[in-house]
N, C-alpha and C positions, 0 to 999 in steps of 0.2 A: 777706905772708909769715906763716908759723904755725910754731909750736914743735912739735917731736917728738923722741922718744928713739930712737936706733938699738938695735934689738933682735936684728938677725941679718943674714944675707946671703943672696943667691941667686946660684947658679952655673948658667949655661946654656952648654952645650957647642956648640949650634946656635942661631944668632940671625941676623936680617936683617943683611945687610952694613952697613947705616947705625947698627947697634948694636954693632958689634964694638969691644972695648977698654973698654966700659963696666963700671964696678963698680957692681952693684946691691945695696941694702941694703934691709932691712925695717925700717920705721919705725913707731913708734906715737905718733900725735898726742897731745900733753898740753896742759892748761890752765896757767895761771899758778902753780897750786899744784903743778904737776908730777904731776898725776893724769891717768891715761888718758883720751882724750876721742876718741869716734869709733872707726872701724874701722882696722885696720892697713894700710899701704900699701907697695908697692915703689917705691923712688926711685933714679934715677941719682945717683951720689955725684959731684959736680963740684968737691969741695974737699978730698978726702982724710980724710972722717969715719971713726970707729972704733966699734966696739961700746961701747954704754953712754953715749955722747956725747949731749948736748943739741945740737940743731941746728935751723936755720931752712930750712923749705922752701917751694916754690911749686908750683902745679899750673896745669894748663889751659894756655892759650897763653904764660903767663909762664914756664912751665918750659922753652920752646924759645928763650930769650934768653941762656942761657950760651954761652961758647965751645965746651963739650963737647957740646950738645945743639942747637945753632943749625941750625934747618931740618931737624931730624930727628923721628922719631916718639916723642916723649916727652910724658908728661902729669904727671910729677912728678919734681922734681929737688931736691937737697939743695944750697942756695946759700951757707950759712955754718954754721960750728961756733962756738957760743955759749961765750963766756968769762965773761961776767957779766950778770946782769939785776938792774936797779934798779927798784924800783917806789915811787913816793911817798917818795923819800929812803932807802929801806931796800933793803939788797942781799938779794934773794931767791934768788938762785942765783949761785955762784961756782964755776968748774969745779974739780973735785977736792976741794972744801971742803963742798959741800951733802950734809948727812947722809943716808944712805940712797940717794944717788943714785950711779949706776955700778955 
């Protein structure tokens, strides 16, 4: 799993029948300092994430392991919404309290 920030959404009026009902979000992978890391991705939202939230995502074959994406053509899925990140005893992220986030 990797960290990312939700930065937008994608709307598709026509898609493969295996993808109908999917909410697609644009995510920006981030490092532990919450700084952008790598290219943006489009991910299936399996947990109800929203704009500006810190999430955990998986890609590759792991992306097809959620109830929403099982055995479907998916390469990236949001698997969790992050509430708190603690590193070496210090809280480095707390939802709605991290300065400059959201």
